[in-house]
N, C-alpha and C positions, 0 to 999 in steps of 0.2 A: 523465515528466511528474509522475507521482505521488511518486515517489523524490524529485525535485529540490524538489518544495513541501516534504516533510517534513525534508529536510535544511537549508532556508533558513528562519529563524524570521520573518523581515520578509513573506516569501510567504505563510507559513502564516496571519499573522493577516489578510490580505486575500483569500485566496481558500480555499473550503470545497469538497472534492470529496464528492458525496454519492452518487454511481452511477459505475459504470465498464461501458462499452459493450462486454463480452467473452462471448463464445459457449463460450470453454474451460473447462476444469473449475478449480473455485474452489480446491481442493488444490494445484494445479499452478501457478496464479497465485500463492498466498500463498509458495509454496516458490522461484519465481522471483524474487520481489520479494525476499526474504531472502536469497536466495545468488546472486545476479547475478554471472555468470563475468568481467563486465567492470568493474563498478564494485566488487566485493568486496562482503563481507557487510553487511547494513543494519543498522544500530545499535539501531532501533526495534524494540519488539515486535510481532511479526506473526503472527497466528492466524486462523482462519477458522471460521465457523458454516456450516448448510445454505445460506443464501444471502447471508452477509456476510463480507467480508474485515475485520478488526479490526487498525489500525495504531495503536499505543499504546492510547490511550483513545478513538480515533475509529473508528466503524463505517461502514463504505462497502456499498452495496448493488451 
């Protein structure tokens, strides 16, 4: 869902994701989003900090 939202401009204007309910390691989650083996490499910049995932200029807890 997160990737689909960022790849479709019209959806991005309607929906804002502010948190993700994930118990896994944030470093692994960022890597999986950026280098998905099914959908290919994600075109947006993906980084992370201690408790946030950063996609382009959006921060998600």
